[in-house]
C-alpha positions as CSV (number, residue, x, y, z in Angstrom):
1,M,2.6,5.1,-11.8
2,A,3.0,3.7,-8.8
3,H,0.4,3.4,-6.0
4,V,-0.1,5.4,-3.4
5,I,-1.2,5.6,0.6
6,N,-2.6,8.4,2.3
7,P,-2.1,9.2,5.3
8,D,-4.7,10.1,6.9
9,L,-6.4,7.3,5.7
10,C,-4.2,4.1,6.8
11,A,-4.8,2.0,9.5
12,A,-1.5,0.8,9.9
13,C,-2.8,-2.7,10.0
14,G,-0.9,-4.7,7.3
15,S,-3.2,-5.9,5.0
16,C,-1.5,-4.5,2.6
17,Q,2.0,-5.3,3.0
18,S,1.0,-9.1,3.3
19,E,-0.6,-9.3,-0.6
20,C,2.1,-7.8,-1.9
21,P,3.9,-9.6,-4.5
22,V,6.5,-8.0,-4.6
23,G,7.4,-6.3,-0.7
24,A,7.0,-2.8,-2.1
25,I,5.5,-1.7,1.1
26,Q,7.0,-0.4,4.8
27,A,5.7,-1.6,7.8
28,G,5.7,1.7,10.5
29,D,2.9,4.1,12.0
30,V,1.9,4.9,8.5
31,Y,2.2,2.3,5.9
32,S,4.3,3.1,3.0
33,I,5.2,2.2,-0.3
34,D,8.4,2.4,-2.6
35,A,7.2,3.4,-6.4
36,S,11.0,1.9,-7.4
37,L,9.3,-1.5,-5.6
38,C,6.0,-1.2,-7.0
39,A,4.7,-3.3,-9.8
40,D,1.3,-1.2,-9.8
41,C,-0.7,-4.5,-10.0
42,G,-2.8,-2.9,-7.5
43,T,-3.4,-5.8,-4.7
44,C,-3.4,-3.4,-2.0
45,V,-5.6,-1.8,-3.3
46,D,-8.3,-4.6,-3.1
47,A,-6.4,-5.8,0.6
48,C,-7.2,-2.3,1.9
49,P,-10.1,-2.8,4.1
50,V,-9.8,1.2,4.9
51,G,-9.3,2.8,1.1
52,A,-6.5,4.1,1.7
53,I,-4.7,3.1,-1.4
54,S,-5.0,4.9,-4.7
55,A,-3.1,5.2,-8.1
56,N,-1.1,8.1,-8.2
């Protein structure tokens, strides 16, 4: 199970991307998580200042 970013909440601040240990988060107008790379560690959830990331 991979984590997902809610596009309505994402502030595209980059906090999650810099904390992801496997590089699964891609930058953009709204960030996204590549499910095939996600290790499901939850580090991004803790790093997101707006609570936009959750378990799928």
